[in-house]
C-alpha positions as CSV (number, residue, x, y, z in Angstrom):
1,M,-37.6,-11.1,10.5
2,S,-35.8,-7.8,10.5
3,E,-33.4,-7.4,7.6
4,N,-31.0,-5.6,10.0
5,R,-30.9,-8.5,12.4
6,I,-27.4,-9.4,13.6
7,R,-26.1,-12.4,11.8
8,H,-23.8,-14.3,14.1
9,A,-20.5,-15.2,12.4
10,D,-20.0,-18.9,11.5
11,I,-16.3,-19.7,11.4
12,H,-14.8,-22.9,10.0
13,G,-11.3,-24.0,9.2
14,T,-11.6,-24.3,5.5
15,M,-13.1,-20.8,4.7
16,T,-11.4,-18.3,2.5
17,V,-10.6,-14.7,3.4
18,N,-13.6,-13.5,1.5
19,Q,-15.9,-16.0,3.2
20,L,-14.6,-14.8,6.5
21,V,-15.3,-11.1,5.6
22,R,-18.8,-12.1,4.4
23,Q,-19.4,-13.5,7.9
24,M,-18.1,-10.3,9.5
25,E,-20.5,-8.3,7.4
26,G,-23.5,-9.5,9.4
27,C,-21.8,-8.5,12.7
28,A,-21.6,-5.0,14.3
29,F,-18.7,-2.9,15.6
30,G,-15.4,-3.1,13.8
31,A,-16.3,-6.4,12.0
32,G,-19.3,-4.9,10.3
33,R,-17.3,-1.8,9.3
34,I,-14.6,-4.0,7.6
35,G,-17.3,-5.8,5.8
36,A,-18.8,-2.5,4.6
37,A,-15.4,-1.2,3.6
38,C,-14.8,-4.3,1.4
39,D,-18.1,-3.8,-0.4
40,I,-17.1,-0.1,-1.0
41,L,-13.6,-1.0,-2.2
42,E,-15.1,-3.6,-4.5
43,E,-17.5,-1.1,-6.0
44,M,-14.7,1.4,-6.4
45,Q,-13.0,-0.9,-8.9
46,A,-15.5,0.1,-11.7
47,E,-13.7,1.5,-14.7
48,D,-15.2,5.0,-14.4
49,V,-14.0,5.5,-10.9
50,T,-10.7,7.4,-10.4
51,K,-9.1,5.9,-7.3
52,F,-6.9,7.8,-4.8
53,L,-4.8,6.3,-2.0
54,G,-3.6,8.4,0.9
55,L,-0.6,6.8,2.6
56,S,0.5,8.0,6.0
57,G,1.9,6.4,9.1
58,A,4.8,4.0,9.2
59,M,3.3,1.6,6.7
60,V,6.5,0.7,4.8
61,P,8.5,-0.1,8.0
62,A,5.6,-2.2,9.3
63,G,5.6,-4.5,6.2
64,M,2.9,-3.0,4.0
65,R,5.3,-2.0,1.2
66,K,4.6,-4.9,-1.3
67,I,0.8,-4.6,-0.6
68,I,0.9,-1.0,-1.8
69,S,3.1,-1.7,-4.8
70,D,0.9,-4.7,-5.8
71,M,-2.2,-2.4,-5.4
72,I,-0.6,-0.1,-7.9
73,R,0.2,-2.9,-10.4
74,D,-3.2,-4.5,-10.0
75,G,-5.1,-1.3,-10.7
76,Y,-6.4,-0.4,-7.2
77,I,-4.6,3.0,-7.3
78,D,-4.8,5.7,-10.0
79,V,-3.3,8.4,-7.8
80,L,-1.0,8.0,-4.8
81,V,-0.6,10.8,-2.2
82,T,2.0,9.9,0.5
83,T,4.2,11.2,3.3
84,G,7.9,11.6,2.5
85,A,8.8,9.2,5.3
86,N,7.1,6.3,3.7
87,M,9.0,6.9,0.5
88,V,12.3,7.2,2.5
89,H,11.7,3.7,3.8
90,D,10.6,2.5,0.3
91,V,14.0,3.7,-1.1
92,I,15.9,2.2,1.8
93,E,14.3,-1.2,1.0
94,G,14.8,-0.6,-2.7
95,I,18.6,-0.3,-2.4
96,G,18.8,-3.6,-0.6
97,C,18.6,-2.5,3.0
98,C,15.9,-3.8,5.4
99,H,13.8,-3.2,8.5
100,E,13.9,-5.7,11.3
101,K,11.4,-6.8,14.0
102,G,12.3,-5.5,17.4
103,S,10.7,-4.7,20.7
104,A,8.5,-1.8,21.7
105,T,9.9,-2.0,25.3
106,A,13.6,-1.9,24.3
107,D,16.2,0.2,26.1
108,D,16.4,3.1,23.7
109,M,19.6,4.5,25.0
110,E,21.2,1.1,24.4
111,L,19.7,1.1,20.9
112,K,21.3,4.5,20.3
113,K,24.7,3.1,21.2
114,Q,24.2,0.3,18.7
115,H,23.2,2.8,16.0
116,I,19.7,1.4,15.8
117,N,16.6,3.6,15.1
118,R,13.3,2.4,16.5
119,I,9.8,2.8,15.0
120,Y,7.6,1.2,17.7
121,D,8.6,-2.5,17.4
122,V,10.6,-2.0,14.2
123,Y,14.4,-1.5,14.1
124,L,16.4,0.2,11.4
125,N,20.1,0.3,11.2
126,E,21.3,3.9,11.2
127,D,24.1,3.0,8.8
128,Y,21.5,2.5,6.1
129,F,21.0,6.2,5.9
130,G,24.6,6.5,4.6
131,D,23.6,4.1,1.7
132,L,20.4,6.2,1.2
133,E,22.5,9.4,1.0
134,D,24.7,7.9,-1.6
135,K,21.7,6.8,-3.7
136,M,19.8,10.1,-3.4
137,Q,22.9,12.3,-4.2
138,Q,23.4,10.1,-7.3
139,I,19.8,10.5,-8.4
140,Y,19.7,14.3,-7.7
141,G,23.0,14.6,-9.6
142,S,21.5,12.9,-12.6
143,L,18.7,15.5,-13.0
144,D,18.7,18.4,-15.5
145,P,19.9,21.5,-13.6
146,A,18.2,23.7,-16.1
147,K,14.8,22.1,-15.6
148,T,12.2,23.0,-12.9
149,Y,10.6,19.8,-11.5
150,S,7.4,19.3,-9.8
151,I,7.4,17.0,-6.7
152,R,5.5,14.5,-8.7
153,E,8.1,14.5,-11.4
154,L,10.8,14.3,-8.8
155,M,9.2,11.2,-7.3
156,S,9.0,9.6,-10.8
157,E,12.7,10.2,-11.3
158,I,13.5,8.5,-8.0
159,G,11.2,5.5,-9.0
160,K,13.0,5.3,-12.4
161,N,16.3,4.8,-10.6
162,I,15.1,1.9,-8.3
163,E,15.4,-1.6,-9.8
164,D,13.5,-3.4,-7.0
165,K,10.1,-4.3,-8.6
166,D,8.5,-4.4,-5.1
167,S,9.2,-0.7,-4.6
168,I,6.2,1.5,-4.4
169,L,8.0,4.2,-6.4
170,R,9.2,1.8,-9.0
171,A,5.7,0.3,-9.4
172,A,4.2,3.8,-9.8
173,Y,6.9,4.7,-12.4
174,D,6.2,1.4,-14.4
175,C,2.4,1.9,-14.3
176,N,2.4,5.7,-14.9
177,V,0.7,6.3,-11.6
178,P,1.5,9.8,-10.3
179,V,2.9,10.0,-6.8
180,Y,2.2,13.3,-4.9
181,C,4.3,14.0,-1.8
182,P,3.3,17.5,-0.8
183,A,5.4,17.5,2.4
184,I,8.5,16.0,0.9
185,Q,10.6,18.5,2.9
186,D,9.5,16.8,6.1
187,S,11.6,13.7,5.3
188,V,15.1,12.5,4.6
189,L,14.4,12.8,0.9
190,G,13.8,16.5,1.4
191,L,16.8,16.8,3.7
192,Q,19.0,15.2,1.0
193,A,17.6,17.5,-1.6
194,W,18.5,20.5,0.6
195,L,22.0,19.1,1.1
196,F,22.5,18.6,-2.6
197,K,21.3,22.2,-3.3
198,Q,24.1,23.6,-1.1
199,A,26.6,23.0,-4.0
200,N,24.4,22.1,-7.0
201,K,21.4,23.4,-8.9
202,L,18.1,21.6,-8.2
203,N,14.9,23.4,-9.0
204,V,11.6,22.1,-7.5
205,D,8.3,24.0,-7.7
206,V,6.2,22.8,-4.8
207,F,3.0,24.3,-6.3
208,A,3.4,22.9,-9.8
209,D,1.5,19.7,-9.0
210,M,-1.7,21.5,-8.0
211,R,-3.0,22.0,-11.5
212,N,-2.3,18.4,-12.6
213,F,-4.0,17.1,-9.4
214,M,-7.0,19.3,-9.9
215,D,-7.3,18.4,-13.6
216,T,-7.5,14.8,-12.6
217,C,-10.3,15.5,-10.2
218,Y,-12.1,17.7,-12.8
219,E,-11.9,15.0,-15.5
220,A,-12.9,12.1,-13.3
221,K,-16.4,10.7,-13.9
222,R,-16.6,9.3,-10.3
223,T,-14.0,9.4,-7.5
224,G,-13.0,7.1,-4.7
225,A,-10.5,7.5,-1.9
226,V,-8.9,5.1,0.5
227,L,-7.2,6.9,3.4
228,L,-4.7,5.0,5.4
229,G,-4.4,7.2,8.5
230,G,-4.8,11.0,8.0
231,G,-2.3,13.9,8.0
232,V,-1.2,15.6,4.9
233,P,-2.2,12.9,2.4
234,K,-5.8,12.8,3.7
235,N,-6.2,16.6,3.5
236,Y,-4.4,16.9,0.1
237,I,-6.8,14.4,-1.4
238,L,-10.0,15.7,0.2
239,Q,-9.3,19.4,-0.3
240,S,-9.3,19.0,-4.0
241,M,-13.1,18.9,-3.8
242,L,-13.2,22.5,-2.5
243,V,-12.2,23.9,-5.9
244,T,-14.0,21.4,-8.2
245,P,-17.7,21.3,-9.0
246,R,-18.0,17.6,-8.1
247,G,-19.7,18.0,-4.7
248,G,-17.3,15.6,-2.9
249,F,-15.9,12.1,-3.3
250,D,-18.3,9.4,-4.3
251,Y,-16.6,6.7,-2.3
252,V,-14.4,7.0,0.8
253,I,-12.8,4.5,3.1
254,Q,-10.7,5.7,6.1
255,I,-8.7,3.3,8.3
256,T,-7.5,5.0,11.5
257,M,-7.0,4.5,15.2
258,D,-7.4,8.2,16.0
259,R,-10.4,9.7,17.7
260,A,-12.4,12.8,16.7
261,E,-12.5,14.6,20.1
262,T,-9.2,16.3,19.8
263,G,-10.1,18.0,16.5
264,G,-7.2,16.4,14.7
265,L,-7.6,15.5,11.0
266,S,-6.5,11.9,11.4
267,G,-9.5,11.3,13.7
268,A,-12.0,13.6,12.0
269,T,-15.0,11.6,10.8
270,L,-16.0,11.4,7.2
271,D,-19.4,12.8,8.2
272,E,-17.5,15.9,9.3
273,A,-15.9,16.0,5.8
274,R,-19.4,16.2,4.3
275,S,-19.9,19.6,6.0
276,W,-17.0,20.9,4.0
277,G,-18.2,19.4,0.7
278,K,-15.2,17.0,0.6
279,V,-17.3,13.9,0.8
280,G,-20.5,13.8,-1.3
281,D,-23.9,14.0,0.2
282,N,-24.8,10.5,-1.1
283,A,-21.3,9.1,-1.0
284,K,-20.7,5.5,0.2
285,A,-18.3,6.0,3.1
286,V,-17.1,4.1,6.1
287,Q,-14.5,4.8,8.8
288,V,-12.8,1.7,10.0
289,I,-11.4,2.0,13.5
290,C,-8.5,-0.4,13.3
291,D,-4.8,-0.8,12.9
292,T,-4.2,-0.4,9.2
293,T,-1.7,-3.3,9.2
294,I,-4.6,-5.6,10.2
295,A,-7.5,-4.1,8.2
296,L,-5.8,-3.4,4.8
297,P,-4.4,-6.9,4.1
298,L,-7.7,-8.4,5.1
299,M,-9.8,-6.1,2.9
300,L,-7.5,-6.4,-0.1
301,A,-7.4,-10.2,0.1
302,A,-11.2,-10.4,0.2
303,V,-11.8,-8.0,-2.7
304,S,-9.0,-9.5,-4.8
305,E,-10.7,-12.9,-4.3
306,R,-14.0,-11.5,-5.5
307,K,-12.3,-9.9,-8.5
308,G,-10.7,-13.3,-9.3
309,R,-14.0,-15.0,-9.2
310,K,-15.4,-12.4,-11.6
């Protein structure tokens, strides 16, 4: 009998998440890829693997915030690279505001009249941005005007000033996990920093993090990356291998809904990244074509279950 024969999934009502994923492993298409991704994610938990997470898309508004902060606290993430927008929404939740379930087919002009911002089927009260401004102006005002901060140091200062333990930035601060946000200007956090600078001193060196990031890559024995979507976080993580002698990442998982045909980075395959030397020739890599809000909780629950049994 062929060892590659499709194993038809056997589902029963008392199975655990990991048992479900084990059944998916024997299948093809997306199910098989999620099974393979869980195996790679499990192997990445070895002590000599430095683990990077690229966080893009509207993951915090969609409800993935505590999953990411728990991943930090549970040791799944050694280095976080994120969009500014996700951290905006993390801070909004961290100061006691919230996102609400809405409708993707709402009348957006009516929502505008009600001061509601829509992110697909998530609603966010526009008034919360006033609370965010107060908090950010307070944080920026507490910084040393004579010091030049890197973006990583700036994110740490923000995390230090959030009391909510479910906050991604707070978890990173507590666990000494660096948070890189290379496009922070492309967010309300960056906009608030610019507004603060109109009347105050705030010095941020946008290149200062590069050495620290590259040193982490140089010193790592093995490297693994989980890429949620693509964009700036994906490229910032993978490009590090262009100036290190490592020969690419050893483990890579990407979860995306984008396609490769347009040439965009978010849909670019991991095999394409091998041509650049960003993913190692012998790397264990899989691209899961799935909504991240479906795949990530499933994968993390399965691997956490395996770790618990160990």
